[in-house]
C-alpha positions in Angstrom: 82.1 -83.6 26.1 83.6 -80.5 24.3 84.7 -77.9 26.8 82.8 -74.6 26.5 84.6 -71.3 26.7 84.3 -69.7 30.2 81.8 -67.0 29.1 79.3 -69.4 27.3 76.3 -71.1 28.9 76.1 -74.9 28.7 74.9 -76.1 25.3 71.2 -77.0 25.2 70.7 -80.8 25.0 68.7 -81.7 22.0 66.6 -84.8 22.7 64.5 -86.0 19.9 62.7 -89.1 21.4 64.0 -91.6 18.8 67.6 -90.2 19.2 67.4 -90.5 22.9 66.2 -94.1 22.7 68.9 -95.0 20.3 71.6 -93.5 22.4 70.4 -95.4 25.5 70.2 -98.7 23.6 73.7 -98.3 22.2 75.2 -97.8 25.6 73.4 -100.6 27.5 76.4 -102.9 27.4 78.6 -100.5 29.4 75.9 -98.8 31.4 73.6 -101.5 32.4 73.4 -102.5 36.0 71.3 -99.5 36.9 69.3 -102.2 38.7 66.7 -102.7 35.9 64.8 -105.8 35.7 61.3 -106.2 34.5 58.5 -104.8 32.3 58.8 -102.4 29.4 57.7 -104.8 26.7 59.6 -107.8 28.2 63.1 -106.3 28.0 65.2 -106.9 31.0 68.2 -104.7 32.0 71.2 -106.8 33.0 72.7 -106.3 36.4 76.3 -105.1 35.7 78.2 -102.2 37.4 78.1 -98.8 35.8 81.6 -97.4 35.3 82.1 -93.9 36.8 83.3 -91.1 34.6 87.0 -90.2 34.4 88.0 -87.7 37.1 90.2 -85.0 35.5 91.5 -82.2 37.8 88.8 -79.5 37.8 89.7 -76.2 36.3 89.2 -73.1 38.5 85.7 -71.8 38.3 85.4 -68.7 36.1 84.0 -65.5 37.6 80.2 -65.4 37.0 79.0 -63.4 34.0 75.6 -61.8 33.8 73.0 -64.3 32.6 75.4 -67.3 32.8 75.4 -70.0 35.5 78.6 -71.3 37.0 80.0 -74.6 38.4 81.9 -75.5 41.6 83.4 -78.9 42.4 84.6 -80.4 45.6 85.0 -83.7 47.4 83.3 -84.7 50.6 84.1 -87.7 52.9 81.0 -88.9 54.6 81.1 -89.5 58.4 78.0 -91.8 57.9 79.9 -94.5 56.0 83.5 -93.3 55.5 83.1 -93.1 51.7 84.4 -90.2 49.6 82.0 -88.5 47.1 82.9 -86.0 44.3 80.3 -83.2 44.4 79.3 -81.1 41.4 77.3 -77.9 42.0 75.6 -75.8 39.3 74.6 -72.3 40.3 72.0 -70.6 38.1 72.6 -67.1 36.7 70.5 -65.3 39.3 72.6 -66.8 42.1 75.4 -64.3 41.2 73.4 -61.4 42.8 70.5 -60.6 45.1 69.1 -62.6 48.0 66.7 -65.0 46.3 66.8 -68.6 47.4 66.6 -71.4 44.8 65.0 -74.8 44.6 67.8 -77.4 44.8 67.9 -80.7 42.9 70.2 -83.4 44.4 71.3 -85.8 41.6 72.5 -89.3 42.4 74.8 -91.1 39.8 76.1 -87.7 38.8 79.3 -89.2 37.3 77.6 -92.0 35.4 78.1 -91.5 31.6 75.2 -92.6 29.4 73.0 -90.6 27.1 75.0 -88.7 24.4 78.3 -89.5 26.1 77.7 -87.1 28.9 77.4 -87.6 32.7 74.0 -87.5 34.2 74.9 -84.3 35.9 76.1 -82.6 32.6 72.8 -83.8 30.9 70.7 -82.3 33.6 72.7 -79.1 33.7 72.2 -78.6 30.0 68.5 -79.2 30.3 68.2 -76.8 33.2 70.1 -74.0 31.4 68.2 -74.6 28.2 64.9 -74.3 30.0 66.1 -71.1 31.8 65.2 -72.6 35.1 66.7 -70.9 38.2 67.6 -74.0 40.2 70.7 -75.2 42.0 71.9 -78.7 40.9 74.0 -80.8 43.3 75.5 -83.9 41.7 76.7 -86.7 43.9 79.3 -89.0 42.3 81.1 -92.2 43.3 78.7 -94.3 41.1 80.9 -97.4 41.9 79.2 -97.5 45.4 75.6 -97.6 44.0 75.1 -101.3 44.9 75.8 -100.4 48.5 74.4 -96.9 48.9 71.1 -97.4 47.0 70.1 -100.7 48.6 69.2 -101.6 52.2 70.9 -101.6 54.6 73.5 -99.3 53.1 70.8 -96.9 52.0 70.2 -95.9 55.6 73.8 -94.6 56.0 73.7 -92.9 52.5 70.4 -91.2 53.5 72.0 -90.0 56.7 74.9 -88.6 54.7 72.5 -86.6 52.5 70.4 -85.3 55.4 73.0 -84.7 58.1 76.1 -83.8 56.0 75.6 -82.8 52.4 72.3 -80.8 52.6 73.5 -78.7 55.6 76.8 -78.0 53.8 75.1 -76.9 50.6 72.7 -74.7 52.4 75.5 -73.0 54.4 77.4 -72.2 51.2 74.7 -71.4 48.7 71.3 -69.7 48.7 69.3 -73.0 48.6 65.7 -73.0 49.6 65.1 -75.5 52.4 61.5 -75.7 51.4 62.2 -76.8 47.9 64.7 -79.7 48.0 64.4 -82.4 45.3 66.1 -85.8 45.1 66.6 -87.5 41.7 67.7 -91.1 40.9 67.7 -93.5 37.9 67.0 -97.3 38.1 68.6 -98.6 41.4 69.0 -94.9 42.2 65.3 -94.5 41.4 64.3 -97.1 43.9 66.7 -95.5 46.4 64.8 -92.2 46.0 61.7 -94.0 47.2 63.6 -95.8 50.0 64.8 -92.3 51.1 61.3 -91.0 51.2 60.1 -94.0 53.3 63.1 -93.8 55.7 62.4 -90.1 56.2 58.7 -90.7 56.7 59.4 -93.5 59.2 61.6 -91.0 61.1 58.7 -88.5 61.1 60.3 -85.7 59.1 60.9 -85.4 55.3 63.9 -83.5 54.3 62.9 -83.3 50.6 59.7 -81.9 49.2 60.0 -83.8 45.9 61.3 -87.3 45.1 62.1 -87.9 41.4 62.3 -91.6 40.6 63.2 -92.6 37.1 62.6 -96.2 36.0 63.3 -97.6 39.5 64.4 -101.1 40.3 61.2 -102.2 42.1 61.9 -105.8 41.4 63.6 -108.9 42.8 65.3 -108.5 46.2 65.2 -104.7 45.8 61.4 -104.7 45.6 61.0 -107.2 48.4 63.0 -105.1 50.8 61.2 -101.9 49.7 57.8 -103.5 50.1 58.7 -104.5 53.6 59.8 -101.0 54.4 56.7 -99.6 52.9 54.6 -101.9 55.0 56.3 -100.7 58.2 55.8 -97.1 57.2 52.1 -97.6 56.4 51.6 -98.9 60.0 53.1 -95.6 61.3 51.9 -93.1 58.7 48.5 -94.3 57.5 46.8 -91.4 59.2 49.5 -88.8 59.3 50.5 -89.5 55.7 53.6 -88.5 53.7 53.8 -84.8 53.0 55.7 -84.9 49.7 55.5 -85.2 45.9 56.7 -88.5 44.4 57.3 -88.3 40.6 57.3 -92.0 39.7 58.3 -92.4 36.0 59.2 -95.2 33.7 60.2 -95.9 30.1 57.5 -97.2 27.8 59.9 -99.0 25.4 62.0 -102.0 26.1 64.2 -102.5 28.0 62.7 -100.8 31.0 61.3 -101.4 34.4 57.8 -100.2 33.4 55.9 -103.2 34.8 57.6 -103.1 38.2 57.3 -99.3 38.5 53.6 -99.4 37.7 53.0 -102.2 40.2 54.7 -100.3 43.0 52.8 -97.1 42.0 49.5 -99.0 42.2 50.5 -100.3 45.6 51.0 -96.7 46.9 47.8 -95.5 45.3 45.9 -98.2 47.1 47.4 -97.1 50.4 45.9 -93.6 49.8 48.5 -91.9 52.1 47.2 -88.5 53.1 49.3 -85.6 51.8 51.3 -87.7 49.3 51.1 -86.3 45.8 51.8 -89.3 43.6 52.4 -88.4 39.9 53.1 -91.5 37.7 54.0 -91.1 34.0 55.7 -93.0 31.2 58.1 -91.6 28.5 58.7 -93.0 25.0 62.2 -94.4 25.5 64.0 -97.2 27.2 65.7 -97.6 30.5 68.4 -94.9 30.0 66.8 -92.7 27.4 63.7 -92.0 29.4 65.7 -90.3 32.2 66.4 -86.9 30.5 62.8 -86.9 29.3 61.5 -87.4 32.8 63.8 -84.7 34.1 62.6 -82.2 31.5 59.1 -83.0 32.7 60.1 -82.5 36.3 61.6 -79.1 35.5 58.4 -78.1 33.8 56.1 -79.3 36.5 58.0 -78.5 39.7 60.4 -75.6 39.0 59.0 -72.2 38.4 
């Protein structure tokens, strides 16, 4: 990505639907393995590892300018699993002054490079700035660990890392609103988002208000384990419910996990959990290209 001058905001990300689809399809050979599997017109996403982005030494963060957000980067070693994670933080323009607290979106696979040759974090930052949304973004890297961190049993330790280590650190450093935390994931990360919701519901307390799941891997062994976890949660929470919003999205064009996502969404609807706001929607792109479209919709729906 071209480096912007220090006093310029991130360039808006232009996402014509056909262009987004084409970009996603062209990069499937290097970025598949998001955990995709079924549906979406019969296309299947192969299970291959996603390479992380290169890790250049970060430049010192420039002093904030009026009307311009800023970025901070650091690395955090998790006590929960011993892994080291690069963390990217985007602070919106209004964070530079005042006492306002901001909704905070935690972004898994932050260093995965896919649509338009940018990382998932850079794409989402561009969309947030272009929409003029005052939200903090927290990108969590080390995509190479996605096969461990996003699937059970490793997802339990990763969830603990988020709740007990990363979230408290972010809220001690920045003016993040504890009542407006969102968690975003794509594919295997999208199914992790739902696993995290269920793990937190099973524990009796949800740390996030919104769970943003893009084209999740609700298939094969991932789906089997997730179904078993949901069955356990239903026995505990059928009456108390799940007080959260689940934004369950999928691509309507192959390859995608549309069929598996819709099937899991129908399962949740049939449960009729009290207090669970389930929003399910499809976007006219494939497995990778639908992700920025779903994030744009999430910004519009859930961020003032």
